[in-house]
N, C-alpha and C positions, 0 to 999 in steps of 0.2 A: 520834715521839720520836727525838731525836738519839742518836748513839752515846755521847756524853758523859753523857746522861741515863740511859742504860742502866746505866752503871757505878755510878751512885749509887742506883739503884732497889733495892728489897728483893729479895734473892736467894732463889730457890727452893732449899730444902735437901733435897728428895727425892733419894735416891740416895747421899747422903753416908754414909760408913761402909761401903759395899759394897766388895768386893774390887776391882771395876773402878775405882771412884772412887779408892781408895787407891793402886792400882798406876799408874793414869794420872797421878796427882799426882806420883808419884816418878820419872817419866820423865827429868826434868832431872838426877837423880842418876846415871842410866846414862850420860848424855852427859858429865857431869863425870868419871866414871870412864874413859870413852874418852879424853878429852883428857889425863887425868893418866897413864894407863897405856899407851896405844897409840901414842904419837907416834913412838917408835923403830921399832916394827913397821910403821907406815904408811909410813915413809920407805923401808923395805926393799921393801914391796909396790909403792910408786910407782916405785922404780928398776927393778923387774922388769917392770912394765907398760911403762915407757918403753923398756926394752931390747927388749921384744917388739914394740913399735910395732904394735899390733893393727890388722889390716885391717878388723875389725868386732868389736863386742861383742854377745854373745848372753846374754840373761838367762833364768833358769829358776826358777820359783817357783809357789806356789799360794796362794790366799786373800789374807790381808792382805799377805803377803810379795810377792805378785804386784802388789799396788797399789804397794808400794815399788819394784818393778821398773819400773812405769810412770813413776814419778818419776825413776828412774835413766836411763831412755831420754832424757828431755828434758834431764836434767842432763849426761849424757855427750855428747849431740849438740850442746848449746849451749855447753858449757864446754871439752870435749876435742875436739869436732868430729869424732867417730868414729861412723859408722853403727851404730845399736843396734837390735836386734830381739829379740822375745820368742820363746823356744823353746816348742813344744808338747810337754810331757813324754810324751804318748802315742806320739809318733813313735818314741821309743826303747823305752819300757816295754811298749807294746802291739804296734805295728807292727814293731818290731825293725829299724828303718832306721838305717843309719849315714850321716851327712852329712859333707861336707868342711868341717871347721872348722879347718883348718891356719892358723896365724898369727892365730887369733882368741882373744879373751878370753871365757871362759864364766863368767858370774857367777851362782852358785847362792845363793839367799837362802832361809833357813829358820830358824824358831825352834828346832825340835827336831833338825833334821838327820837324821831317821830315815825319812822317807817313801820307800817303795820306788820310786815312779816318778821322784822327784827323783834318787835314787841311781843308778837305771838311766840316767838322762839324763847324769849326771856321768861315769859309766863310758864311755858311748858317746862323749861329747865328748872325753875324754882319748884314747880309741882313735882318734878322728878327727883328732887333732893339736892340740886346743885346750889352752890353759893355763887351769886352773880356779881361780877366786877364790871362796871361800866366805865369806859373811856369815852367822854362825850364833850363836845364844844358848846353845848347849850344847857346851862345850869338848871333852867326851869322845864326841861323836857320830860316827857313821860318815861323815857329810859332811865333818867337819873332818879326819878321818883320810885321806880320799880326795883332798882338795884340794891343789893346788900352793901356793896362797897363802891365808891366812886373816886375816880381820878379826873379832875378837870383838865382840859387841854389848854386853856388860857390863850387861845388864838384870837379871841375877840370876833367881831363881826367879819364875815368873809363874804364879800360882794361878788367877786368873780365866780362864774359858774364852775370853772375848773378849779377844784380844790388844790391848794398848794400849802399855805402855812398851816392849815389844820392837819394835813397829812404828816408834815414834818414834825409838828407838835405831838402827834400821836406816837411816832417812832421814839421821840425823846422821852415821852411819858412811859413807854414800855421799857426803855432802858432803866428809867428811874424805879419802876416797879421791881424789876429783876434785881437791881443793885440792892434795894432795900430788903427784898424778900430773902436773898441769899447772904445778906450782910457782907457784901463785897466792897471793901473800902477802896480797892484799886479802881473798880468800875465807877464808884461814886466820885472819886477824884477826877477820873477822865471825863465824866459827865459835866462836872463843874466847868470844864474848859470848852464844852460844846458850843455855847453861843458865839464865842470869839472865833472858833473854827468855822462855824457857819458863815460868819461875816467874811472870812477869807475865801471860803468856797464860792461865795456869791461873786467875788471879784475875778475868779478864774475865767479865762477866755476860751470858750469852746466854739468860737465862730468859725474855726477851720472846718467844722463839720457841715456848715450851712450850704456851701455850693453843691455838695453831693446829695444832701438830703432834700434840697429844694426841688431837684428834678427826679428824685427816687420815686418809684411806684410802690415799693414795699420795703419793709425794714424788719429785721430780727434784732431784738434787744436781748442779750444773753448775759445771765449772771448765774451764780451758784451759791447755795447755802444762804448765809445772811444777806447776800446781794440779790437773791431771786425776787424778792418783793420789790426792790428798787427797779429791776428790769421790767416787772409788770406795770409799775406806776409810770415809768417813762414811756412805755409802749402805749398805754392808755392815753396819756397826754398828747402823743403824736397823732393818735386817731382823732380825738375829740376836738383838738384845737388847730390841727394842721391838715386835716383831711388826708393823712398819710396812713395807709394800711400797715400797721406795725403789730407784731406779735412777740410776746416774751416767751423764752424757753430757758430751762436749765441748760447750762453749758455742757452737761452730760447728756441730757435727754435729747437735745437737738441732733446729736449724732445718730439717733435711731430713726433716720429717714428724713426729717425736715431740712437737714443740711443741703440736700440735693437741689433745693429751689434757689439758693443764693447765686447771684450773678451780677452783671453790670448795672442793672437797674434795681437790684435787690441786695443792698449792702447789709452789713452787720455792725452793731454797736455792742462792744463787750465791756462788762463791768467786773472789776476785780477788787478784792480786799485782802489785807495781809493776814491770811489764815491758811488752813490746810487746803483750801480750794483754789488758791491763786495759781499754783503750778498747772493745774488742769485747764484753767481759763487761758493762761499764757500759751500752753501747748496748742489749744484750739486756735488762738489768734495766729500763731506761727503757721499752722496748717492752712488756714484760710488765706493768709498772705502768700504762701507758696503756690496756691491755686489761682492767684490773681483776683481774689474776691475783694472788692473795695470795702472799707470800713474803718473803724476806730476802736481803740481800747483805752479805757480810763481806769486808773487805780493800779497800774503796773509800772514798775521802774525797769522791767526787763526789755531787751531789744527783741521784739517779736516779728519785726518786718511789717507790722501794721501800724498805721499812724497813731501816735499817742496823744490823748487829750490830758491836760494838766489835772492833777489831783493832789490832795493833801495827805501826807503820811500821818496816819493816826491809828488808833485801836480799831480792830476789825469790826467791832460792834457799832462804832460811830461812822465808819466809812460809807455805808449805804445812805445815811442822812446827808452827808456832804456831797456825794455823787448826785443825788437827786436835786439838791440845792443848785449845783452848777448846771445841771441839765435843764431845770425850769427856766433859767435865764436864756439858754440857747433856744429852747422850744418856743418861748414868747417871740423871739426874733424870727424863728422858722415859720411860725404861723403867719406873720405879716408878710414874709417873703413869698409864701405860697398863696397869698391872696385872701387870707382868712382874718377874722377878728378873734383873738384868743379869749376875749371876754364874752363873746356871744356864739358859743358852739352851736352848730345846727342841730335842731331837734332835741335839745337838752334844756333842762331847767335846773335851778339851784338845788332844790330838794326833790329827790326822786322817792316816791312812796310806792313800794311794790307789795303785793299781797301774797 
């Protein structure tokens, strides 16, 4: 079935009305609020970053926020061309090690801004000479108070344990930071169209994936470059809301051994965006299809032999946001079809505080 046919097929309504569904649907409103309210603040943040001229960017986050940090790495390195690495919070919070972060930008990402290990890392980074930029959804949090620079996420109260709108708001805020930092008028123009694109992405029908994923025992979610963080986020949501063991890999890294596990009850979901990584992702999809591996590819117009899920043609920097937006709707339905409640993941709570 073609991607166009998917859009006109009957939609699975499982999961509609759940908090996860409602909050994910509203993510575009958070981005509208950012664009409306934060333009002046982003210019100040951008001027500060340009004045700093960071020798490196260090990200610090946990969970979904760390998947946003993966996206930030590729965004910063490809658009601002500054080396970006992920901090291990335990280095500061458990080992008590101080590193040399002078002339570095330390980007702390959090929904709540209250996790002790994140706060310990921020304190250590400031003591080590870093400038701290916080992306946070809680304006009165300790993280916001501790940071030198702040970008509000504007997602509002998020009730569902599974973070959705705050994650997408984080990705949009990161695009806004980079566009302002690099004074990229084209990227800023594309960002202005993002809320409308997100609304369209929410309407795309990925329900063709449900029958296979409902009975799957395992899943690989595969992306590359800017899309790797999206793969990580989709895999996490499949784990925590659907009870489906899902792992994310780079479409390049998966060839180094993990590919051998794929089979009838172990499908793959591939994500592509319109940049230099797309050809490699499409090649992998064709290879898997030739081997009879079940699965789907989203974000590619090419005929790979693997079933295509509908996606919106857009700038590569925005594609991961839209792919996750479409995936969230499908995952809310998948959770219900697998006998779970997406709003009450087992053994999880809304705010996770790690030391």
